[in-house]
C-alpha positions, 0 to 999 in steps of 0.5 A, spaced: 034 354 102 037 348 104 044 347 105 045 342 099 042 348 094 047 353 097 052 356 092 059 354 095 063 360 094 071 359 093 074 364 098 081 363 095 079 367 089 078 373 094 082 379 091 082 386 094 077 391 091 077 398 094 078 402 101 073 407 103 074 412 108 066 413 108 060 410 106 059 415 100 066 412 097 064 404 098 062 400 092 055 400 089 050 398 093 048 392 089 049 384 090 051 381 097 056 382 102 058 380 109 062 384 114 067 382 119 068 386 125 072 386 132 076 389 137 083 391 135 086 385 138 080 380 136 084 377 130 080 379 125 085 380 119 088 373 121 081 370 120 080 373 113 086 371 111 085 364 114 078 364 110 081 366 104 087 362 104 091 368 103 096 370 108 097 377 105 090 379 103 088 383 110 093 386 113 095 384 120 099 389 124 102 389 131 099 396 132 092 395 134 087 399 131 091 401 125 086 399 120 081 406 119 078 404 113 072 400 110 076 395 106 072 391 100 075 384 097 071 381 091 069 374 091 065 375 084 062 381 081 056 381 086 059 378 092 064 381 097 067 381 104 068 387 108 073 388 113 071 394 118 075 398 122 077 395 128 079 399 135 078 398 142 086 399 144 087 403 138 091 409 140 088 415 137 084 421 139 077 420 142 074 424 136 077 419 131 074 413 135 067 417 135 068 418 127 069 411 126 063 409 130 058 414 126 061 411 120 060 404 122 053 405 125 051 408 118 054 403 114 050 397 118 044 401 118 044 403 111 047 398 107 042 395 103 047 389 100 049 387 107 047 380 108 050 379 115 055 381 120 061 376 123 063 379 129 070 377 132 071 376 140 078 373 143 075 367 147 078 370 153 075 377 153 068 376 150 062 381 150 066 387 151 063 394 150 064 395 143 062 387 142 055 389 145 055 396 141 056 392 134 050 387 136 045 392 138 046 395 131 045 389 128 039 387 132 036 393 131 037 393 124 034 386 123 041 384 121 043 377 122 050 376 126 055 370 127 060 371 133 067 368 132 070 366 139 077 367 136 084 364 139 080 358 141 087 354 141 089 358 147 084 354 151 082 346 151 076 344 148 072 344 155 073 351 157 072 353 150 065 350 150 064 353 157 065 360 154 061 359 148 055 357 153 056 363 157 056 368 151 049 365 149 046 365 156 048 373 156 046 374 149 039 371 151 039 375 158 041 382 154 035 380 149 041 380 143 040 373 141 035 374 136 038 371 129 045 371 132 049 365 132 056 363 136 062 359 134 069 357 137 074 359 132 082 358 131 085 361 125 092 358 126 089 351 127 083 353 122 078 350 127 071 352 126 073 354 118 068 349 115 062 352 119 064 359 118 064 358 110 057 354 111 054 361 114 058 365 109 055 361 103 048 362 106 049 369 107 052 371 100 047 366 096 044 370 090 038 366 090 031 370 090 029 371 098 023 367 097 027 361 095 031 361 102 028 358 108 029 361 115 035 359 119 037 361 126 041 355 128 047 356 132 053 352 130 058 349 136 
């Protein structure tokens, strides 16, 4: 589907829908939803709040790893944003982390209405073990992924772009670049917000699949 024909979603209308500890307790598997995932320090909640222009929608915490539930936000009756549990620095038992991983893998592989994965990484610490695991799940499930290199305000434009190029190069070397795009992002500066919105508009479109064109472009 050409960009001019894609529905422009008003992300400001997002509202909390439900928190689910397991896939069985998620909303009905219909419509279209996009999931956000990232290590506990990647700025996931801040990005969701910037996207929706609502500083209180997704909880931000000074205690990394506090979010242990799958949180759903409604954009319309058939369109949702999903905040997946973040961990990496979470001070919880290994058994708890393993349980989260099982639920995440099952969600990414089995959720039929899931149209894309937004994976957030601190631009100063990209492609850690968790990031590569999430990308592997997405690629193996045939799910498109869009990487946000967050906290780009911490770097100047030149070094930030160098990181983006390096990430793209490493993904290709690892054969994890299939249907994966990468962009620079800053929540406080709202940098890259338009590109994120464009990608989400495309993924969340409710138009029939035959009306859409393949789009594997990689935004800057």
